[in-house]
C-alpha positions as CSV (number, residue, x, y, z in Angstrom):
1,M,174.9,134.3,124.3
2,T,175.8,131.4,122.0
3,E,178.1,131.8,119.0
4,P,176.7,131.0,115.6
5,T,177.4,127.5,114.5
6,T,178.4,128.5,111.0
7,R,180.2,131.5,109.7
8,A,179.1,133.5,106.7
9,R,181.0,132.6,103.5
10,S,183.6,135.0,102.3
11,P,182.3,137.4,99.6
12,I,185.2,136.2,97.5
13,V,184.2,132.6,97.8
14,V,180.6,133.5,96.9
15,A,181.8,135.4,93.9
16,V,184.0,132.5,92.7
17,L,181.2,130.0,93.2
18,L,178.8,132.2,91.2
19,A,181.3,132.6,88.4
20,A,181.8,128.8,88.3
21,V,178.1,128.2,88.1
22,A,177.8,130.7,85.3
23,V,180.5,128.9,83.3
24,V,178.8,125.6,83.8
25,L,175.6,127.1,82.6
26,Q,177.4,128.5,79.6
27,A,178.9,125.1,78.8
28,L,175.4,123.5,78.8
29,L,173.7,126.3,76.8
30,V,176.3,126.6,74.0
31,P,175.8,123.0,72.7
32,L,172.1,123.2,73.4
33,F,171.8,126.1,70.8
34,A,174.8,125.3,68.6
35,A,174.5,121.6,68.1
36,P,171.1,121.5,66.4
37,A,172.1,124.4,64.1
38,A,175.4,122.8,63.2
39,N,173.8,119.5,62.3
40,L,171.0,120.6,60.0
41,A,170.3,117.9,57.5
42,P,167.1,116.3,56.1
43,R,165.9,113.4,58.1
44,D,162.7,111.8,56.6
45,L,161.8,115.1,55.1
46,P,158.4,114.8,53.4
47,I,159.1,115.3,49.7
48,A,156.9,114.5,46.7
49,V,157.8,113.3,43.2
50,A,155.1,114.1,40.8
51,G,154.6,113.0,37.2
52,P,154.1,109.9,35.0
53,A,154.9,106.7,36.8
54,P,158.0,105.6,35.0
55,A,159.8,108.9,35.2
56,A,158.6,109.7,38.7
57,E,159.5,106.2,40.1
58,A,163.0,106.4,38.5
59,L,163.6,109.9,40.0
60,A,162.4,108.7,43.5
61,A,164.7,105.7,43.4
62,R,167.7,108.0,42.5
63,L,166.8,110.4,45.4
64,A,166.5,107.5,47.9
65,Q,169.8,106.0,46.8
66,S,171.7,109.3,46.8
67,R,170.5,110.3,50.4
68,P,169.4,107.2,52.3
69,G,167.1,108.2,55.1
70,A,167.0,111.9,54.1
71,F,163.6,111.9,52.4
72,D,160.1,110.6,53.0
73,L,159.3,110.2,49.4
74,R,155.7,110.3,48.1
75,L,154.7,109.6,44.5
76,L,151.9,111.9,43.2
77,P,150.3,111.7,39.7
78,D,150.8,115.2,38.4
79,P,152.1,118.7,39.3
80,A,148.6,119.8,40.4
81,A,148.5,117.1,43.0
82,A,152.0,118.1,44.2
83,D,150.8,121.7,44.6
84,R,147.8,120.6,46.6
85,A,150.1,118.6,48.9
86,L,152.3,121.7,49.3
87,R,149.3,123.9,50.2
88,D,148.0,121.3,52.6
89,R,151.4,121.2,54.3
90,E,151.8,117.5,53.6
91,V,155.2,117.9,51.9
92,Y,157.9,120.6,51.8
93,A,158.7,120.4,48.1
94,A,158.0,118.4,45.0
95,F,160.3,117.3,42.2
96,V,158.5,117.2,38.9
97,P,160.3,115.5,35.9
98,G,159.1,116.5,32.5
99,P,160.1,116.7,28.8
100,D,161.8,120.1,29.4
101,G,163.8,118.9,32.4
102,L,163.3,118.9,36.1
103,T,161.1,121.4,38.0
104,L,161.2,121.9,41.7
105,H,158.1,123.1,43.4
106,T,158.8,124.6,46.8
107,A,156.9,126.2,49.7
108,T,159.1,128.9,51.2
109,G,156.3,129.8,53.6
110,A,156.7,126.4,55.3
111,S,160.5,126.7,55.6
112,P,162.8,129.0,53.7
113,T,165.7,126.8,54.9
114,V,164.3,123.7,53.3
115,A,163.5,125.5,50.1
116,T,167.0,126.9,49.9
117,L,168.7,123.5,50.7
118,L,166.7,121.6,48.1
119,T,167.2,124.2,45.4
120,E,171.0,124.2,46.0
121,A,171.0,120.4,46.0
122,A,169.1,120.1,42.8
123,R,171.5,122.5,41.0
124,A,174.6,121.1,42.7
125,D,175.8,119.3,39.6
126,G,175.1,122.2,37.2
127,T,171.7,120.8,36.1
128,A,169.3,123.5,35.0
129,V,166.3,123.3,37.4
130,R,163.3,125.5,37.2
131,V,162.0,126.5,40.6
132,V,158.3,127.3,41.3
133,D,157.5,128.7,44.7
134,V,153.9,127.5,45.3
135,V,153.6,129.0,48.8
136,P,156.1,131.9,48.9
137,A,157.2,133.8,51.9
138,D,156.0,137.4,52.4
139,P,157.4,139.7,49.7
140,D,158.9,141.9,52.4
141,D,160.6,138.9,54.0
142,P,161.6,136.6,51.1
143,R,164.2,134.7,53.2
144,G,161.9,134.3,56.2
145,T,164.5,135.8,58.5
146,G,162.0,138.4,59.8
147,F,159.5,135.8,60.8
148,A,162.1,133.8,62.8
149,A,163.6,136.9,64.4
150,G,160.2,138.4,65.2
151,F,159.1,135.2,66.9
152,L,161.9,135.3,69.5
153,P,160.7,138.4,71.4
154,L,157.2,137.0,71.5
155,A,158.5,134.0,73.4
156,L,160.8,136.2,75.6
157,V,158.1,138.7,76.6
158,S,155.6,135.9,77.2
159,V,158.0,134.3,79.7
160,L,158.6,137.7,81.3
161,A,154.9,138.3,81.6
162,G,154.3,135.0,83.2
163,A,157.1,135.6,85.7
164,L,155.8,139.1,86.6
165,L,152.3,137.8,87.2
166,A,153.6,135.0,89.3
167,L,155.5,137.4,91.5
168,F,153.3,140.4,91.8
169,A,149.7,139.3,91.0
170,A,148.0,138.5,94.4
171,G,145.2,135.9,94.2
172,R,144.0,133.6,91.6
173,V,141.4,136.0,90.1
174,A,144.2,138.6,89.5
175,R,146.5,136.0,87.9
176,L,143.7,134.8,85.6
177,A,142.7,138.3,84.6
178,G,146.3,139.2,83.9
179,L,147.0,136.1,81.8
180,L,143.9,136.4,79.7
181,T,144.4,140.1,79.2
182,Y,148.0,139.5,78.2
183,G,147.1,136.8,75.8
184,V,144.5,139.0,74.0
185,L,146.7,142.1,73.8
186,A,149.8,140.1,72.8
187,G,148.0,138.6,69.9
188,L,146.5,141.8,68.7
189,V,149.6,143.9,69.1
190,G,152.0,141.2,67.9
191,A,150.1,140.6,64.7
192,A,149.8,144.4,64.1
193,V,153.6,144.8,64.4
194,L,154.6,141.7,62.4
195,Q,152.0,142.1,59.7
196,G,151.0,145.7,59.6
197,W,154.2,147.5,60.5
198,L,157.1,145.1,59.5
199,G,155.2,143.3,56.8
200,V,156.7,139.8,57.5
201,L,153.3,138.1,57.8
202,P,150.7,137.6,55.0
203,G,147.3,136.2,55.6
204,D,144.3,137.2,57.7
205,Y,145.1,139.6,60.6
206,L,142.7,138.0,63.1
207,S,143.9,134.5,62.3
208,N,147.5,135.6,62.9
209,A,146.5,137.5,66.0
210,S,144.7,134.4,67.4
211,A,147.7,132.2,66.8
212,I,150.1,134.6,68.5
213,G,147.6,135.2,71.3
214,L,147.2,131.5,72.0
215,F,151.0,131.0,72.0
216,A,151.5,134.0,74.3
217,L,148.8,132.7,76.7
218,A,150.2,129.1,76.7
219,T,153.7,130.3,77.5
220,S,152.9,132.9,80.1
221,A,150.3,130.7,81.8
222,M,152.8,127.9,82.2
223,V,155.4,130.2,83.8
224,T,152.8,131.7,86.1
225,G,151.4,128.2,86.9
226,L,154.8,126.8,87.7
227,G,155.6,129.8,89.8
228,A,152.4,129.3,91.7
229,L,153.2,125.7,92.2
230,L,156.9,125.8,93.0
231,G,157.7,129.5,93.8
232,R,160.7,131.2,92.3
233,A,162.2,127.8,91.3
234,G,159.1,127.2,89.2
235,I,159.6,130.4,87.4
236,G,163.2,129.5,86.6
237,L,162.2,126.1,85.5
238,G,159.5,127.5,83.2
239,A,161.9,130.0,81.7
240,F,164.5,127.3,81.1
241,L,162.2,124.8,79.5
242,L,159.9,127.1,77.6
243,F,162.4,129.7,76.4
244,L,165.9,128.3,76.4
245,V,165.1,124.6,75.5
246,G,162.1,125.5,73.5
247,N,163.9,128.1,71.4
248,S,166.8,125.9,70.6
249,L,164.7,122.9,69.6
250,G,161.7,124.8,68.1
251,A,163.2,125.0,64.5
252,V,161.5,128.3,64.0
253,A,164.0,129.2,61.2
254,A,164.3,125.7,59.9
255,A,162.1,122.6,60.1
256,P,161.9,119.9,62.7
257,E,162.9,117.3,60.1
258,L,166.2,119.1,59.7
259,L,167.2,118.7,63.4
260,P,168.9,115.6,64.8
261,R,166.5,113.0,66.2
262,P,164.6,113.1,68.5
263,W,165.1,116.8,69.2
264,G,163.1,118.1,66.3
265,E,160.1,116.1,67.3
266,I,160.5,117.1,71.0
267,G,160.7,120.8,70.0
268,Q,157.3,120.6,68.3
269,W,155.8,119.5,71.6
270,L,157.0,122.7,73.3
271,P,155.2,126.0,73.0
272,V,157.9,127.7,70.8
273,G,157.8,125.0,68.2
274,A,154.1,124.6,68.3
275,G,153.5,128.3,68.3
276,S,155.7,129.0,65.2
277,N,154.1,126.1,63.4
278,L,150.6,127.4,64.2
279,L,151.5,130.9,63.0
280,R,153.0,129.6,59.7
281,S,149.8,127.6,59.1
282,A,147.6,130.7,59.8
283,A,149.7,133.2,57.9
284,F,150.8,131.2,54.8
285,F,148.5,128.2,54.5
286,E,145.0,129.4,55.5
287,G,145.0,127.1,58.5
288,A,146.2,123.9,56.9
289,G,148.2,121.8,59.3
290,A,147.1,123.9,62.3
291,L,145.2,121.2,64.3
292,A,148.2,119.5,66.1
293,P,150.0,122.7,67.2
294,L,146.6,124.2,68.2
295,L,145.8,121.3,70.5
296,I,149.3,121.4,72.0
297,L,149.1,125.1,72.8
298,A,145.6,124.8,74.1
299,G,146.8,122.0,76.4
300,Y,149.6,124.2,77.8
301,A,147.3,127.1,78.2
302,L,144.7,125.1,80.2
303,L,147.3,123.4,82.3
304,G,149.0,126.7,83.1
305,L,145.7,128.4,84.0
306,L,144.8,125.5,86.2
307,L,148.2,125.6,88.0
308,A,147.9,129.4,88.4
309,V,144.6,128.9,90.2
310,I,145.4,125.9,92.5
311,G,149.2,125.9,92.6
312,R,149.9,127.3,96.1
313,A,146.8,125.7,97.5
314,A,148.0,122.3,96.2
315,I,151.4,122.7,97.9
316,A,149.7,123.7,101.2
317,I,147.4,120.7,101.2
318,T,150.3,118.3,100.2
319,Q,152.5,119.7,103.0
320,G,149.7,119.7,105.6
321,A,149.6,123.4,105.9
322,P,146.4,125.1,107.0
323,A,144.1,125.9,104.1
324,D,143.5,129.4,105.2
325,T,143.8,131.1,101.8
326,E,141.2,131.7,99.2
327,E,143.0,129.3,96.9
328,S,143.2,126.6,99.5
329,R,139.5,126.9,100.3
330,M,138.7,126.7,96.6
331,L,140.8,123.6,96.1
332,S,139.4,121.9,99.2
333,N,135.8,122.5,98.0
334,S,136.7,121.2,94.5
335,V,138.2,118.0,95.9
336,A,135.3,117.5,98.2
């Protein structure tokens, strides 16, 4: 009888290694979450200046000189045009100079953080500035904290649902049925809780439910698909990218233009950023600005569903394994 060539590691060594790995992970995650939040500042933030040309141009020039690179300034002819731009999600706020002083038009529904920052900046030198909230937050959530806090569990549970389906749903039909059922129910229940129970969402219930459902499907399908493609490592990768990275860069409580470049833009290409953006458009803006996040989430959902169907079969064919499963036969027939 031959002796084993290697000895099992000591439990103490394993425990120390696991602790070290956890500390390394902590060292990576803390700046991932804290750095964007600690460096919030406007970076090419779309802002309008509305009013007669001489006064508006002079104010725009002062804003550009006082904060170089902070604002993407757009001149508009009058306050009505500024309000239309706010409702269409083309700008976050509008400065309106007039004979009675300066008026700031905001859209708290787009970003309470931006509205607060601009209001404080406009009044920093003691100037009396009248504020008009053109697209306000829900009356039960005036600071928008409920919206941001309520979106976090939607992302967390969607990742969990995707992991559970990847681990315990046997066969492509079962995975597809589970993902589609979860997407529909998550949308209906999520909107009922956030809008009907907690009152942090205004707007049309079915529109909100559709936005939440698409986000839930996109997130869960990607985790399930990565799990089908790469096994448990794929589930971990999906959870890390979609939840940890996506949540830190999604700017759910802020705005992508407030995060350091290019992280704000990258966050909007991940499901959390796109999902919160789509839900804001549905709840506060009657669908304005919804096309880009809608297409992003639809792309994730379709890719995730495709991987959930062919993932393990694709690995088997790539590695030369016998295509003896239902998924492998399906993939082989589709390729042929």
